[in-house]
ZADO-1210 file (C-alpha; in nm, 4 decimals, padded with zeros to 6 digits):
<atoms>
<atom x="02.2495" y="-00.5765" z="01.3146" code="MET" pos="1"/>
<atom x="02.0318" y="-00.3091" z="01.3948" code="ILE" pos="2"/>
<atom x="02.1464" y="-00.0209" z="01.5711" code="HIS" pos="3"/>
<atom x="01.9349" y="00.2761" z="01.7086" code="VAL" pos="4"/>
<atom x="02.1479" y="00.5759" z="01.8421" code="ASN" pos="5"/>
<atom x="02.0167" y="00.8802" z="02.0014" code="ASN" pos="6"/>
<atom x="01.7055" y="00.8356" z="01.8198" code="LEU" pos="7"/>
<atom x="01.4573" y="01.1236" z="01.8722" code="SER" pos="8"/>
<atom x="01.0993" y="01.2233" z="01.6910" code="ARG" pos="9"/>
<atom x="00.9474" y="01.5763" z="01.7832" code="HIS" pos="10"/>
<atom x="00.6052" y="01.7050" z="01.7154" code="TYR" pos="11"/>
<atom x="00.6314" y="02.0853" z="01.7949" code="GLY" pos="12"/>
<atom x="00.7186" y="02.0570" z="02.1666" code="ASP" pos="13"/>
<atom x="00.5839" y="01.6895" z="02.2269" code="PHE" pos="14"/>
<atom x="00.8451" y="01.4554" z="02.2302" code="LYS" pos="15"/>
<atom x="00.6849" y="01.1496" z="02.1034" code="ALA" pos="16"/>
<atom x="01.0639" y="00.9759" z="02.1199" code="VAL" pos="17"/>
<atom x="01.3559" y="01.1249" z="02.3102" code="ASP" pos="18"/>
<atom x="01.7046" y="01.0073" z="02.2584" code="THR" pos="19"/>
<atom x="01.6820" y="00.6385" z="02.2569" code="VAL" pos="20"/>
<atom x="01.9414" y="00.4069" z="02.1755" code="SER" pos="21"/>
<atom x="01.9607" y="00.0188" z="02.1604" code="PHE" pos="22"/>
<atom x="02.1217" y="-00.2487" z="01.9419" code="GLU" pos="23"/>
<atom x="01.9420" y="-00.5722" z="01.8282" code="ILE" pos="24"/>
<atom x="02.1573" y="-00.8772" z="01.7197" code="GLN" pos="25"/>
<atom x="02.0974" y="-01.1238" z="01.4761" code="PRO" pos="26"/>
<atom x="01.8343" y="-01.3859" z="01.5682" code="GLY" pos="27"/>
<atom x="01.6959" y="-01.1971" z="01.8575" code="GLU" pos="28"/>
<atom x="01.3222" y="-01.1892" z="01.9674" code="VAL" pos="29"/>
<atom x="01.2899" y="-00.8585" z="02.1327" code="VAL" pos="30"/>
<atom x="00.9520" y="-00.7155" z="02.2758" code="GLY" pos="31"/>
<atom x="00.8921" y="-00.3442" z="02.2674" code="LEU" pos="32"/>
<atom x="00.6559" y="-00.2591" z="02.5433" code="LEU" pos="33"/>
<atom x="00.4965" y="00.0435" z="02.7171" code="GLY" pos="34"/>
<atom x="00.1645" y="00.2201" z="02.7597" code="HIS" pos="35"/>
<atom x="-00.0315" y="00.4078" z="02.4789" code="ASN" pos="36"/>
<atom x="00.1493" y="00.7098" z="02.3779" code="GLY" pos="37"/>
<atom x="00.5237" y="00.5604" z="02.5033" code="ALA" pos="38"/>
<atom x="00.6912" y="00.5727" z="02.1648" code="GLY" pos="39"/>
<atom x="00.6602" y="00.2476" z="02.0529" code="LYS" pos="40"/>
<atom x="00.5166" y="00.2528" z="01.7191" code="THR" pos="41"/>
<atom x="00.6782" y="00.5795" z="01.6358" code="THR" pos="42"/>
<atom x="01.0070" y="00.3980" z="01.6878" code="ILE" pos="43"/>
<atom x="00.9070" y="00.0972" z="01.4698" code="MET" pos="44"/>
<atom x="00.7771" y="00.3511" z="01.1993" code="LYS" pos="45"/>
<atom x="01.1367" y="00.4986" z="01.1969" code="MET" pos="46"/>
<atom x="01.3117" y="00.1818" z="01.1973" code="ILE" pos="47"/>
<atom x="01.1136" y="00.1117" z="00.8784" code="THR" pos="48"/>
<atom x="01.1656" y="00.3918" z="00.7300" code="GLY" pos="49"/>
<atom x="00.7995" y="00.5357" z="00.6946" code="TYR" pos="50"/>
<atom x="00.8909" y="00.8233" z="00.9330" code="LEU" pos="51"/>
<atom x="01.2019" y="01.0403" z="00.9589" code="GLU" pos="52"/>
<atom x="01.3320" y="01.1140" z="01.2929" code="PRO" pos="53"/>
<atom x="01.3936" y="01.4530" z="01.4153" code="THR" pos="54"/>
<atom x="01.7460" y="01.3775" z="01.5283" code="SER" pos="55"/>
<atom x="01.9625" y="01.0590" z="01.5800" code="GLY" pos="56"/>
<atom x="02.0403" y="00.7635" z="01.3124" code="ASP" pos="57"/>
<atom x="01.9268" y="00.4075" z="01.2656" code="ILE" pos="58"/>
<atom x="02.1528" y="00.1528" z="01.1048" code="ARG" pos="59"/>
<atom x="02.1048" y="-00.1937" z="00.9703" code="VAL" pos="60"/>
<atom x="02.4454" y="-00.3544" z="00.9439" code="ASP" pos="61"/>
<atom x="02.5942" y="-00.0972" z="00.6908" code="ASN" pos="62"/>
<atom x="02.2986" y="00.0643" z="00.5878" code="LEU" pos="63"/>
<atom x="02.1424" y="00.3607" z="00.7091" code="GLU" pos="64"/>
<atom x="01.7796" y="00.4746" z="00.7182" code="VAL" pos="65"/>
<atom x="01.7702" y="00.7897" z="00.5129" code="GLY" pos="66"/>
<atom x="02.0597" y="00.7084" z="00.2712" code="LYS" pos="67"/>
<atom x="01.9659" y="00.3504" z="00.2284" code="ASN" pos="68"/>
<atom x="01.6187" y="00.3387" z="00.3466" code="THR" pos="69"/>
<atom x="01.4825" y="00.1301" z="00.0237" code="GLN" pos="70"/>
<atom x="01.7562" y="-00.1240" z="00.0754" code="ALA" pos="71"/>
<atom x="01.6531" y="-00.1661" z="00.4237" code="ILE" pos="72"/>
<atom x="01.2896" y="-00.1964" z="00.3304" code="GLN" pos="73"/>
<atom x="01.3892" y="-00.4872" z="00.1212" code="LYS" pos="74"/>
<atom x="01.5100" y="-00.6611" z="00.4440" code="ARG" pos="75"/>
<atom x="01.2183" y="-00.6045" z="00.6592" code="ILE" pos="76"/>
<atom x="00.8711" y="-00.7436" z="00.6961" code="GLY" pos="77"/>
<atom x="00.6219" y="-00.5247" z="00.8824" code="TYR" pos="78"/>
<atom x="00.2851" y="-00.5933" z="01.0243" code="LEU" pos="79"/>
<atom x="00.1371" y="-00.2208" z="01.1311" code="PRO" pos="80"/>
<atom x="-00.1297" y="-00.2326" z="01.4182" code="GLU" pos="81"/>
<atom x="-00.3955" y="-00.1618" z="01.1727" code="ASN" pos="82"/>
<atom x="-00.2784" y="-00.3528" z="00.8528" code="CYS" pos="83"/>
<atom x="-00.4184" y="-00.1862" z="00.5484" code="PRO" pos="84"/>
<atom x="-00.5844" y="-00.4315" z="00.3212" code="VAL" pos="85"/>
<atom x="-00.8094" y="-00.4298" z="00.0324" code="TRP" pos="86"/>
<atom x="-01.1169" y="-00.5889" z="00.1609" code="PRO" pos="87"/>
<atom x="-01.2791" y="-00.6692" z="-00.1958" code="GLU" pos="88"/>
<atom x="-00.9644" y="-00.8919" z="-00.3102" code="MET" pos="89"/>
<atom x="-00.9180" y="-01.2520" z="-00.2177" code="THR" pos="90"/>
<atom x="-00.6581" y="-01.3571" z="00.0407" code="VAL" pos="91"/>
<atom x="-00.4477" y="-01.4962" z="-00.2476" code="ILE" pos="92"/>
<atom x="-00.4884" y="-01.2173" z="-00.4926" code="ASP" pos="93"/>
<atom x="-00.3959" y="-00.9832" z="-00.2089" code="TYR" pos="94"/>
<atom x="-00.0623" y="-01.1717" z="-00.1153" code="LEU" pos="95"/>
<atom x="00.0483" y="-01.2142" z="-00.4711" code="GLU" pos="96"/>
<atom x="-00.0117" y="-00.7945" z="-00.5116" code="TYR" pos="97"/>
<atom x="00.2016" y="-00.7707" z="-00.1861" code="GLN" pos="98"/>
<atom x="00.4681" y="-01.0340" z="-00.3274" code="ALA" pos="99"/>
<atom x="00.4860" y="-00.7855" z="-00.6548" code="SER" pos="100"/>
<atom x="00.5180" y="-00.4850" z="-00.4114" code="LEU" pos="101"/>
<atom x="00.7820" y="-00.6583" z="-00.2065" code="HIS" pos="102"/>
<atom x="01.0147" y="-00.7332" z="-00.5158" code="GLY" pos="103"/>
<atom x="00.9460" y="-01.1061" z="-00.5279" code="VAL" pos="104"/>
<atom x="01.0288" y="-01.2383" z="-00.9070" code="PRO" pos="105"/>
<atom x="00.7385" y="-01.3392" z="-01.1034" code="LYS" pos="106"/>
<atom x="00.8358" y="-01.6732" z="-01.1084" code="SER" pos="107"/>
<atom x="00.8694" y="-01.7358" z="-00.7464" code="LYS" pos="108"/>
<atom x="00.5372" y="-01.5624" z="-00.6376" code="GLN" pos="109"/>
<atom x="00.3169" y="-01.8557" z="-00.6342" code="SER" pos="110"/>
<atom x="00.5502" y="-02.0707" z="-00.4130" code="LYS" pos="111"/>
<atom x="00.6029" y="-01.7624" z="-00.1798" code="ALA" pos="112"/>
<atom x="00.2385" y="-01.6945" z="-00.1494" code="VAL" pos="113"/>
<atom x="00.1604" y="-02.0609" z="-00.0869" code="ALA" pos="114"/>
<atom x="00.4343" y="-02.0867" z="00.1994" code="ARG" pos="115"/>
<atom x="00.3149" y="-01.7649" z="00.3662" code="ALA" pos="116"/>
<atom x="-00.0756" y="-01.8998" z="00.3438" code="ILE" pos="117"/>
<atom x="00.0679" y="-02.2149" z="00.4768" code="GLN" pos="118"/>
<atom x="00.2556" y="-02.0826" z="00.7991" code="ARG" pos="119"/>
<atom x="-00.0152" y="-01.8508" z="00.8764" code="THR" pos="120"/>
<atom x="-00.2871" y="-02.1458" z="00.8478" code="SER" pos="121"/>
<atom x="-00.4990" y="-01.9498" z="00.5968" code="LEU" pos="122"/>
<atom x="-00.5316" y="-02.2556" z="00.3695" code="ILE" pos="123"/>
<atom x="-00.9038" y="-02.2636" z="00.4068" code="ASP" pos="124"/>
<atom x="-00.9377" y="-01.9030" z="00.3212" code="LYS" pos="125"/>
<atom x="-00.7157" y="-01.8607" z="00.0545" code="ALA" pos="126"/>
<atom x="-00.9826" y="-01.7934" z="-00.1905" code="THR" pos="127"/>
<atom x="-01.2083" y="-01.6165" z="00.0355" code="ALA" pos="128"/>
<atom x="-01.2989" y="-01.2371" z="00.0095" code="SER" pos="129"/>
<atom x="-01.1020" y="-01.0280" z="00.2723" code="ILE" pos="130"/>
<atom x="-01.4089" y="-00.8481" z="00.3811" code="GLN" pos="131"/>
<atom x="-01.5900" y="-01.1646" z="00.5010" code="THR" pos="132"/>
<atom x="-01.3003" y="-01.2624" z="00.7150" code="LEU" pos="133"/>
<atom x="-01.3126" y="-01.2016" z="01.1043" code="SER" pos="134"/>
<atom x="-01.0566" y="-00.9629" z="01.2371" code="ARG" pos="135"/>
<atom x="-00.8211" y="-01.2369" z="01.3824" code="GLY" pos="136"/>
<atom x="-00.8319" y="-01.3714" z="00.9977" code="LEU" pos="137"/>
<atom x="-00.7221" y="-01.0286" z="00.8749" code="ARG" pos="138"/>
<atom x="-00.4618" y="-01.0277" z="01.1336" code="GLN" pos="139"/>
<atom x="-00.3132" y="-01.3276" z="00.9948" code="ARG" pos="140"/>
<atom x="-00.3365" y="-01.2215" z="00.6245" code="VAL" pos="141"/>
<atom x="-00.1480" y="-00.9172" z="00.7542" code="GLY" pos="142"/>
<atom x="00.1202" y="-01.1488" z="00.9213" code="VAL" pos="143"/>
<atom x="00.1331" y="-01.3373" z="00.5931" code="ALA" pos="144"/>
<atom x="00.2169" y="-01.0144" z="00.3812" code="GLN" pos="145"/>
<atom x="00.4991" y="-00.9275" z="00.6147" code="ALA" pos="146"/>
<atom x="00.6722" y="-01.2664" z="00.5874" code="ILE" pos="147"/>
<atom x="00.6090" y="-01.3643" z="00.2250" code="LEU" pos="148"/>
<atom x="00.9327" y="-01.2199" z="00.0745" code="HIS" pos="149"/>
<atom x="01.1504" y="-01.4292" z="00.3642" code="GLU" pos="150"/>
<atom x="01.2999" y="-01.0997" z="00.5196" code="PRO" pos="151"/>
<atom x="01.5627" y="-01.1311" z="00.7933" code="ASP" pos="152"/>
<atom x="01.4022" y="-00.8733" z="01.0248" code="ILE" pos="153"/>
<atom x="01.0232" y="-00.8840" z="01.1108" code="ILE" pos="154"/>
<atom x="00.8448" y="-00.6097" z="01.2907" code="ILE" pos="155"/>
<atom x="00.5231" y="-00.7136" z="01.4110" code="LEU" pos="156"/>
<atom x="00.2965" y="-00.4428" z="01.5930" code="ASP" pos="157"/>
<atom x="00.0192" y="-00.6273" z="01.8041" code="GLU" pos="158"/>
<atom x="00.0358" y="-00.9696" z="01.6020" code="PRO" pos="159"/>
<atom x="-00.1994" y="-01.1315" z="01.8349" code="THR" pos="160"/>
<atom x="-00.4708" y="-00.8536" z="01.7981" code="ASN" pos="161"/>
<atom x="-00.7945" y="-01.0350" z="01.7523" code="GLY" pos="162"/>
<atom x="-00.6721" y="-01.3866" z="01.7634" code="LEU" pos="163"/>
<atom x="-00.8549" y="-01.6539" z="01.9530" code="ASP" pos="164"/>
<atom x="-00.6895" y="-01.8668" z="02.2082" code="PRO" pos="165"/>
<atom x="-00.5868" y="-02.1442" z="01.9048" code="THR" pos="166"/>
<atom x="-00.4743" y="-01.8786" z="01.6927" code="GLN" pos="167"/>
<atom x="-00.2780" y="-01.7136" z="01.9492" code="ILE" pos="168"/>
<atom x="-00.0966" y="-02.0664" z="02.0304" code="ARG" pos="169"/>
<atom x="-00.0268" y="-02.0907" z="01.6508" code="GLN" pos="170"/>
<atom x="00.1019" y="-01.7319" z="01.6370" code="MET" pos="171"/>
<atom x="00.3541" y="-01.8040" z="01.9059" code="ARG" pos="172"/>
<atom x="00.4839" y="-02.1101" z="01.7086" code="GLU" pos="173"/>
<atom x="00.5376" y="-01.9058" z="01.4137" code="LEU" pos="174"/>
<atom x="00.7091" y="-01.6466" z="01.5818" code="ILE" pos="175"/>
<atom x="00.9413" y="-01.9486" z="01.7247" code="ARG" pos="176"/>
<atom x="01.0001" y="-02.0658" z="01.3781" code="GLU" pos="177"/>
<atom x="01.0755" y="-01.7072" z="01.2322" code="LEU" pos="178"/>
<atom x="01.3376" y="-01.6481" z="01.4745" code="ALA" pos="179"/>
<atom x="01.5143" y="-01.9318" z="01.3635" code="GLN" pos="180"/>
<atom x="01.6000" y="-01.7328" z="01.0432" code="THR" pos="181"/>
<atom x="01.5572" y="-01.3648" z="01.1230" code="ALA" pos="182"/>
<atom x="01.5338" y="-01.0995" z="01.3832" code="THR" pos="183"/>
<atom x="01.2072" y="-01.0593" z="01.5452" code="VAL" pos="184"/>
<atom x="01.0718" y="-00.7381" z="01.6951" code="ILE" pos="185"/>
<atom x="00.7381" y="-00.7437" z="01.8778" code="ILE" pos="186"/>
<atom x="00.5260" y="-00.4649" z="02.0341" code="SER" pos="187"/>
<atom x="00.1986" y="-00.5739" z="02.1982" code="THR" pos="188"/>
<atom x="00.0082" y="-00.4708" z="02.5098" code="HIS" pos="189"/>
<atom x="-00.0318" y="-00.8607" z="02.6096" code="ILE" pos="190"/>
<atom x="00.2619" y="-00.9205" z="02.8482" code="LEU" pos="191"/>
<atom x="00.1951" y="-01.2972" z="02.8436" code="GLN" pos="192"/>
<atom x="00.2476" y="-01.3187" z="02.4714" code="GLU" pos="193"/>
<atom x="00.6046" y="-01.1033" z="02.5240" code="VAL" pos="194"/>
<atom x="00.6756" y="-01.3781" z="02.8314" code="GLN" pos="195"/>
<atom x="00.5887" y="-01.6814" z="02.5848" code="ALA" pos="196"/>
<atom x="00.8276" y="-01.5791" z="02.2745" code="VAL" pos="197"/>
<atom x="01.0589" y="-01.3005" z="02.3773" code="CYS" pos="198"/>
<atom x="01.4041" y="-01.3154" z="02.5318" code="GLU" pos="199"/>
<atom x="01.4635" y="-00.9616" z="02.5658" code="ARG" pos="200"/>
<atom x="01.2615" y="-00.6689" z="02.6440" code="VAL" pos="201"/>
<atom x="01.2672" y="-00.2800" z="02.5656" code="LEU" pos="202"/>
<atom x="01.0114" y="-00.0980" z="02.7998" code="ILE" pos="203"/>
<atom x="00.9432" y="00.2579" z="02.6721" code="MET" pos="204"/>
<atom x="00.8139" y="00.5528" z="02.9627" code="ARG" pos="205"/>
<atom x="00.6822" y="00.8834" z="02.8143" code="GLY" pos="206"/>
<atom x="00.9292" y="00.8650" z="02.5104" code="GLY" pos="207"/>
<atom x="01.2284" y="00.7322" z="02.6820" code="GLU" pos="208"/>
<atom x="01.3668" y="00.4000" z="02.7128" code="LEU" pos="209"/>
<atom x="01.3284" y="00.3003" z="03.0466" code="ALA" pos="210"/>
<atom x="01.4484" y="-00.0753" z="03.0567" code="VAL" pos="211"/>
<atom x="01.6571" y="-00.2669" z="02.8179" code="ASP" pos="212"/>
<atom x="01.7035" y="-00.6296" z="02.9573" code="ALA" pos="213"/>
<atom x="01.7048" y="-00.9787" z="02.8941" code="LYS" pos="214"/>
<atom x="01.3511" y="-01.1337" z="03.0228" code="LEU" pos="215"/>
<atom x="01.4982" y="-01.4100" z="03.2614" code="ASP" pos="216"/>
<atom x="01.7311" y="-01.1466" z="03.4424" code="GLU" pos="217"/>
<atom x="01.4388" y="-00.9320" z="03.4749" code="LEU" pos="218"/>
<atom x="01.2235" y="-01.1582" z="03.6115" code="GLN" pos="219"/>
<atom x="01.4620" y="-01.3212" z="03.8306" code="SER" pos="220"/>
<atom x="01.5225" y="-00.9965" z="04.0227" code="GLY" pos="221"/>
<atom x="01.8504" y="-00.8764" z="04.2240" code="GLN" pos="222"/>
<atom x="01.6936" y="-00.8626" z="04.5516" code="HIS" pos="223"/>
<atom x="01.6530" y="-01.0934" z="04.8559" code="LEU" pos="224"/>
<atom x="01.3619" y="-01.0533" z="05.0811" code="LEU" pos="225"/>
<atom x="01.4553" y="-01.1113" z="05.4494" code="LEU" pos="226"/>
<atom x="01.2375" y="-01.1353" z="05.7750" code="THR" pos="227"/>
<atom x="01.4028" y="-01.0780" z="06.1259" code="LEU" pos="228"/>
<atom x="01.3278" y="-00.9821" z="06.4626" code="ASP" pos="229"/>
<atom x="01.5936" y="-00.6882" z="06.4619" code="ASN" pos="230"/>
<atom x="01.4431" y="-00.3323" z="06.3645" code="PRO" pos="231"/>
<atom x="01.7999" y="-00.2138" z="06.3433" code="LYS" pos="232"/>
<atom x="01.9438" y="-00.5008" z="06.1379" code="ALA" pos="233"/>
<atom x="02.0063" y="-00.2618" z="05.8187" code="SER" pos="234"/>
<atom x="02.3203" y="-00.1385" z="06.0010" code="ASP" pos="235"/>
<atom x="02.5290" y="-00.4559" z="05.9843" code="TYR" pos="236"/>
<atom x="02.3490" y="-00.6039" z="05.6492" code="LEU" pos="237"/>
<atom x="02.4809" y="-00.2924" z="05.4695" code="LEU" pos="238"/>
<atom x="02.8342" y="-00.3946" z="05.5625" code="GLU" pos="239"/>
<atom x="02.7859" y="-00.7234" z="05.4449" code="LEU" pos="240"/>
<atom x="03.0302" y="-00.7775" z="05.0970" code="ASN" pos="241"/>
<atom x="02.7822" y="-00.7691" z="04.7912" code="GLY" pos="242"/>
<atom x="02.4679" y="-00.6007" z="04.9468" code="VAL" pos="243"/>
<atom x="02.4507" y="-00.2691" z="04.7708" code="LYS" pos="244"/>
<atom x="02.1648" y="-00.1218" z="04.9644" code="ALA" pos="245"/>
<atom x="01.8653" y="-00.2116" z="05.2160" code="VAL" pos="246"/>
<atom x="01.5217" y="-00.1164" z="05.2890" code="LYS" pos="247"/>
<atom x="01.2646" y="-00.1937" z="05.5691" code="SER" pos="248"/>
<atom x="00.9438" y="-00.2577" z="05.4003" code="ILE" pos="249"/>
<atom x="00.7238" y="-00.3865" z="05.6721" code="GLU" pos="250"/>
<atom x="00.6885" y="-00.4488" z="06.0477" code="SER" pos="251"/>
<atom x="00.4520" y="-00.6837" z="06.2010" code="VAL" pos="252"/>
<atom x="00.4778" y="-00.7493" z="06.5916" code="ASN" pos="253"/>
<atom x="00.8305" y="-00.8626" z="06.6125" code="ASP" pos="254"/>
<atom x="00.8975" y="-00.9479" z="06.2594" code="GLN" pos="255"/>
<atom x="01.0652" y="-00.7108" z="06.0278" code="VAL" pos="256"/>
<atom x="01.0883" y="-00.7714" z="05.6536" code="LYS" pos="257"/>
<atom x="01.3673" y="-00.6126" z="05.4372" code="TYR" pos="258"/>
<atom x="01.4615" y="-00.5932" z="05.0843" code="VAL" pos="259"/>
<atom x="01.8265" y="-00.6224" z="05.0170" code="LEU" pos="260"/>
<atom x="01.9508" y="-00.5392" z="04.6871" code="GLU" pos="261"/>
<atom x="02.2049" y="-00.8392" z="04.6704" code="ALA" pos="262"/>
<atom x="02.2311" y="-01.1364" z="04.4352" code="ASP" pos="263"/>
<atom x="02.0238" y="-01.4486" z="04.4950" code="ALA" pos="264"/>
<atom x="02.3700" y="-01.6597" z="04.5371" code="ASP" pos="265"/>
<atom x="02.4356" y="-01.4381" z="04.8624" code="LEU" pos="266"/>
<atom x="02.1394" y="-01.5775" z="05.0752" code="ALA" pos="267"/>
<atom x="02.3515" y="-01.8307" z="05.2425" code="SER" pos="268"/>
<atom x="02.6115" y="-01.5615" z="05.3433" code="GLY" pos="269"/>
<atom x="02.3320" y="-01.3058" z="05.4664" code="VAL" pos="270"/>
<atom x="02.1828" y="-01.5975" z="05.6605" code="ALA" pos="271"/>
<atom x="02.5039" y="-01.6667" z="05.8269" code="SER" pos="272"/>
<atom x="02.5814" y="-01.3143" z="05.9128" code="ALA" pos="273"/>
<atom x="02.2172" y="-01.2837" z="06.0549" code="VAL" pos="274"/>
<atom x="02.2767" y="-01.5864" z="06.3065" code="LEU" pos="275"/>
<atom x="02.6263" y="-01.4879" z="06.4110" code="GLU" pos="276"/>
<atom x="02.4344" y="-01.1329" z="06.5239" code="LYS" pos="277"/>
<atom x="02.2371" y="-01.3407" z="06.7323" code="GLY" pos="278"/>
<atom x="01.8926" y="-01.2244" z="06.5487" code="ASP" pos="279"/>
<atom x="01.6184" y="-01.4602" z="06.4774" code="LYS" pos="280"/>
<atom x="01.5987" y="-01.5402" z="06.0931" code="LEU" pos="281"/>
<atom x="01.2348" y="-01.6151" z="06.0164" code="PHE" pos="282"/>
<atom x="01.2744" y="-01.6282" z="05.6054" code="SER" pos="283"/>
<atom x="01.5159" y="-01.5589" z="05.3339" code="ILE" pos="284"/>
<atom x="01.4285" y="-01.6019" z="04.9997" code="GLN" pos="285"/>
<atom x="01.5061" y="-01.4132" z="04.6277" code="PRO" pos="286"/>
<atom x="01.2649" y="-01.1899" z="04.4891" code="GLU" pos="287"/>
<atom x="01.0509" y="-01.3196" z="04.2440" code="LYS" pos="288"/>
<atom x="00.8766" y="-01.1168" z="03.9748" code="ARG" pos="289"/>
<atom x="00.7020" y="-01.1574" z="03.6510" code="ASN" pos="290"/>
<atom x="00.6769" y="-00.9267" z="03.3495" code="LEU" pos="291"/>
<atom x="00.3477" y="-00.7762" z="03.4559" code="GLU" pos="292"/>
<atom x="00.4995" y="-00.6610" z="03.7972" code="THR" pos="293"/>
<atom x="00.8089" y="-00.5295" z="03.6417" code="VAL" pos="294"/>
<atom x="00.5846" y="-00.3363" z="03.3875" code="PHE" pos="295"/>
<atom x="00.3831" y="-00.1847" z="03.6525" code="ALA" pos="296"/>
<atom x="00.7031" y="-00.1039" z="03.8553" code="ASP" pos="297"/>
<atom x="00.8675" y="00.0981" z="03.5656" code="VAL" pos="298"/>
<atom x="00.5536" y="00.3044" z="03.5085" code="ASN" pos="299"/>
<atom x="00.5177" y="00.3932" z="03.8477" code="SER" pos="300"/>
<atom x="00.8587" y="00.4864" z="03.9048" code="GLY" pos="301"/>
<atom x="00.9143" y="00.2158" z="04.1678" code="ASP" pos="302"/>
<atom x="01.1320" y="-00.0184" z="03.9323" code="PHE" pos="303"/>
<atom x="01.4451" y="00.1644" z="04.0443" code="GLN" pos="304"/>
<atom x="01.4554" y="00.0659" z="04.3625" code="ILE" pos="305"/>
<atom x="01.8228" y="00.1293" z="04.4491" code="HIS" pos="306"/>
<atom x="01.7200" y="00.5288" z="04.4465" code="SER" pos="307"/>
<atom x="01.4681" y="00.4602" z="04.7013" code="GLU" pos="308"/>
<atom x="01.6498" y="00.2420" z="04.9471" code="MET" pos="309"/>
<atom x="01.8579" y="00.3602" z="05.2354" code="HIS" pos="310"/>
<atom x="02.2360" y="00.3115" z="05.1453" code="SER" pos="311"/>
<atom x="02.5839" y="00.4251" z="05.2858" code="ASN" pos="312"/>
<atom x="02.7373" y="00.4206" z="04.9563" code="LYS" pos="313"/>
<atom x="02.7127" y="00.6776" z="04.6612" code="GLN" pos="314"/>
<atom x="02.5913" y="00.5356" z="04.3667" code="SER" pos="315"/>
<atom x="02.3530" y="00.6051" z="04.0608" code="GLN" pos="316"/>
<atom x="02.0078" y="00.4305" z="04.0451" code="PRO" pos="317"/>
<atom x="02.0171" y="00.0796" z="03.9296" code="ALA" pos="318"/>
<atom x="01.8997" y="00.0379" z="03.5629" code="THR" pos="319"/>
<atom x="01.8138" y="-00.3246" z="03.4493" code="ALA" pos="320"/>
</atoms>
């Protein structure tokens, strides 16, 4: 559905986004992650047509941003990080105005506004002036304006910003509901929110796309953690079929800990090889990671562990 090809945005010599490419299929819920200044918001603004790329192209099905920007924007619901609202307006008046801007027919506006208010749990605040609302409630008003025209692409920049725990749970439920009929892209600094609702993550680092992976695959890892009594076990472990690389990470007394770049289902074969060599096996287990660990590793440069590990094979650094 969404095709981003060699997308770049430069400000003089500064490369806010540098040759980024990815595709997002219909119905996916994708988390866009990265530190401040990584390029997340710039990418979202280019997808929505609010910012022109320096180079590269963005297509939504057969439409291209730049040539068919207005047609694409009709299909997109967008919540910017600081959603512009008119504080003197009531919630319902603001949403009716937004419905007209989105091109919702006059005869359908009342129904569209009512549904958006109900889905964002704003019924009790429908007639309240926006300036009297808390930051979290204003954020929900911003989500309501993004979904009231029933778009098939929804882009949310920090959708849970300012929400309390109950409102966050409601937002998660809403995002899951939206994903049943729309493609959803979420940018957030709260990694738990990505783990709760997303199935895939794009992690930006310094304007470049560092990781594009399914969340379950990313967290499961592709490494075995092994503890033996042989400090020279790397020599034969590297010869095992399916083991791409080996690294010794710690040695305490007679126990040496290794990291093997290998799928978890190779654990039994590795254990058998260790015992055949006469080495003492203290433990073997697949690596377990959460998104916070992965994110930290990506930004520290440690995520591509293949490039750091001793290997007797010529290979490129592993990418998720």
